[in-house]
C-alpha positions as CSV (number, residue, x, y, z in Angstrom):
1,M,-96.6,-61.3,48.3
2,W,-96.5,-63.0,51.8
3,D,-100.0,-64.1,52.3
4,R,-99.0,-64.8,56.6
5,A,-102.4,-66.6,57.8
6,E,-101.8,-69.1,55.0
7,I,-98.2,-69.9,56.3
8,L,-99.1,-70.4,59.5
9,E,-101.8,-72.5,58.7
10,R,-99.4,-74.8,56.9
11,L,-96.7,-74.6,59.6
12,A,-99.5,-75.9,61.6
13,F,-100.6,-78.4,59.7
14,L,-97.0,-79.8,58.9
15,A,-96.1,-79.7,62.8
16,R,-99.4,-82.2,63.9
17,A,-97.8,-84.2,60.7
18,D,-94.4,-84.4,62.2
19,S,-95.4,-84.2,66.0
20,G,-92.3,-86.4,66.3
21,F,-90.0,-83.0,64.2
22,T,-88.7,-86.4,62.0
23,R,-88.5,-84.2,59.6
24,F,-84.6,-82.7,58.5
25,G,-84.2,-79.4,60.8
26,S,-87.4,-79.3,62.3
27,A,-86.4,-80.7,65.6
28,S,-84.9,-76.9,66.3
29,H,-87.2,-74.9,64.8
30,R,-90.1,-76.9,65.5
31,Y,-92.3,-75.3,62.6
32,R,-92.4,-72.5,64.5
33,L,-91.6,-68.6,62.5
34,N,-90.5,-65.5,64.5
35,Q,-92.8,-61.6,65.0
36,P,-91.9,-60.0,62.5
37,I,-89.7,-57.1,62.3
38,A,-90.6,-53.6,62.9
39,Q,-90.1,-51.2,59.5
40,S,-88.0,-49.4,61.5
41,E,-85.2,-52.0,62.2
42,V,-85.3,-53.1,58.8
43,T,-84.7,-49.4,57.5
44,A,-81.9,-49.1,60.0
45,F,-79.9,-52.7,59.1
46,E,-79.9,-51.4,55.5
47,T,-78.8,-47.6,56.7
48,R,-76.1,-50.2,58.7
49,H,-74.5,-51.9,56.1
50,G,-75.2,-50.0,53.4
51,V,-77.5,-52.7,50.9
52,T,-81.2,-52.7,49.9
53,L,-82.8,-55.9,50.9
54,P,-83.8,-58.3,48.3
55,E,-87.1,-58.0,48.3
56,D,-89.2,-61.1,48.9
57,Y,-86.9,-61.6,51.4
58,R,-87.3,-57.6,52.8
59,S,-91.1,-58.5,52.6
60,F,-91.1,-61.9,54.3
61,I,-89.2,-60.9,57.2
62,L,-91.8,-57.6,57.7
63,E,-94.9,-60.0,56.8
64,V,-94.3,-63.1,58.0
65,G,-91.6,-63.8,60.5
66,D,-88.0,-62.9,61.0
67,G,-86.9,-66.0,61.6
68,G,-87.4,-69.1,62.4
69,A,-89.3,-71.9,60.4
70,G,-87.9,-73.3,57.6
71,P,-85.6,-75.0,55.4
72,C,-83.1,-77.0,57.2
73,Y,-82.2,-75.8,60.9
74,G,-84.5,-72.9,59.8
75,I,-84.5,-69.1,58.9
76,F,-81.7,-66.9,61.3
77,R,-83.1,-63.9,62.7
78,L,-82.3,-60.2,60.6
79,D,-79.7,-59.0,62.7
80,R,-79.3,-61.3,65.7
81,P,-75.1,-62.1,65.2
82,D,-75.6,-63.5,68.7
83,L,-77.2,-66.9,67.3
84,D,-74.6,-67.3,64.7
85,D,-70.7,-67.1,64.9
86,D,-71.5,-66.5,60.7
87,R,-74.0,-63.7,61.2
88,R,-71.5,-62.3,63.5
89,E,-69.3,-61.4,60.9
90,D,-71.2,-61.1,58.2
91,L,-72.7,-58.1,60.1
92,M,-68.6,-56.6,60.4
93,P,-68.7,-53.1,59.2
94,G,-68.8,-52.9,55.1
95,F,-68.5,-56.6,54.6
96,L,-72.7,-57.0,52.8
97,A,-72.0,-53.7,51.0
98,E,-69.6,-55.2,49.1
99,A,-70.1,-56.6,45.1
100,F,-70.2,-60.7,46.1
101,P,-67.8,-62.0,43.7
102,H,-69.5,-65.1,42.3
103,T,-71.4,-65.4,38.7
104,Q,-71.3,-69.1,38.6
105,S,-69.9,-72.2,41.3
106,W,-66.4,-71.3,43.0
107,N,-64.3,-74.1,43.9
108,E,-60.8,-73.8,43.2
109,R,-59.2,-76.4,45.9
110,S,-56.7,-75.7,48.7
111,D,-53.2,-77.6,47.7
112,G,-53.2,-78.5,51.2
113,T,-50.9,-75.7,52.5
114,P,-51.9,-73.4,55.5
115,E,-51.6,-70.7,53.1
116,A,-53.8,-71.8,50.6
117,E,-56.3,-73.0,53.4
118,E,-56.5,-69.5,54.9
119,E,-57.2,-68.2,51.0
120,Y,-59.7,-70.9,50.5
121,F,-62.2,-70.1,53.1
122,D,-61.7,-66.6,53.3
123,R,-64.8,-64.4,54.2
124,A,-64.1,-62.3,50.8
125,H,-65.4,-65.4,48.5
126,I,-68.9,-65.1,50.4
127,R,-68.6,-61.1,50.9
128,G,-71.9,-59.3,50.0
129,S,-73.8,-61.6,51.4
130,L,-76.2,-63.2,54.7
131,N,-75.8,-66.4,56.3
132,M,-79.7,-67.3,56.6
133,S,-80.0,-71.2,56.8
134,H,-77.2,-74.1,58.9
135,Q,-77.8,-77.0,56.6
136,G,-75.7,-78.9,58.7
137,C,-72.1,-80.2,58.9
138,G,-71.1,-76.7,58.6
139,Y,-72.8,-76.5,54.8
140,M,-74.5,-72.4,55.0
141,V,-77.6,-71.3,52.8
142,R,-76.8,-67.5,52.0
143,L,-78.8,-64.6,50.0
144,V,-76.8,-62.4,48.2
145,L,-77.4,-58.4,48.3
146,T,-74.8,-57.4,46.6
147,G,-73.6,-57.7,42.7
148,P,-75.2,-59.4,39.6
149,Q,-76.4,-61.9,42.0
150,R,-78.2,-60.4,43.9
151,G,-81.5,-61.7,45.3
152,T,-80.7,-65.5,44.7
153,L,-79.1,-67.8,47.2
154,W,-76.1,-69.7,47.2
155,E,-74.6,-73.0,48.7
156,D,-71.4,-72.4,50.8
157,G,-69.7,-76.0,51.4
158,R,-66.4,-74.7,51.6
159,C,-66.8,-77.2,55.1
160,S,-66.1,-80.6,52.9
161,D,-64.2,-78.6,50.1
162,A,-67.7,-78.0,48.4
163,G,-67.0,-74.2,47.3
164,V,-69.8,-72.5,46.9
165,T,-72.3,-72.7,44.5
166,P,-75.8,-71.3,43.6
167,F,-79.0,-72.4,44.4
168,A,-80.6,-70.2,41.1
169,V,-83.5,-69.7,43.2
170,G,-84.6,-66.3,45.2
171,F,-85.6,-66.7,48.5
172,A,-89.6,-66.8,48.2
173,D,-89.0,-69.8,45.7
174,W,-86.4,-71.2,47.8
175,Y,-88.5,-70.7,51.0
176,L,-92.5,-71.9,49.6
177,R,-91.1,-75.3,48.1
178,W,-89.6,-76.4,51.5
179,L,-92.7,-75.4,53.1
180,K,-95.0,-77.1,50.5
181,R,-93.4,-80.5,50.5
182,D,-95.3,-83.4,51.9
183,P,-94.8,-84.3,56.2
184,P,-92.5,-87.4,56.6
185,A,-95.0,-90.5,56.2
186,R,-95.5,-92.4,59.7
């Protein structure tokens, strides 16, 4: 599915064209990918969490790189909870195996009471999804691993009362769109 050499070539081009890292988030990942992950690590992750990763993401981390260069501030590594608080919580037992609760945009705004705020930010609204990337200002991109929306990316914008909304694309489309965008003009 993926051509690692072609992706690395494109990333090298982007790094040369954007040597000042002016493209949003590029200073964080610097157009570099981590090394691919071992099959045994992916299998262990899937077994431990009771999930099967969507094929496009699974093949990416096995063939291309386990995180690094990507949209916004880049892609998180599969099993590194120390890098991100949300990812650490994602890896709590049972969280990823539960069915993702949404099939369309969700945004039941809070009335401002402490109870309503707690409900609005309850992680049950994003269960069954894995935090892929930080977009800045608390916005997160999540890959759905379970339920009818499995394989699609969603934005968790509850940080600014924007709810949880679908991107309506899978990992491969999301990544390749970013990769093919032109670098900023100098």
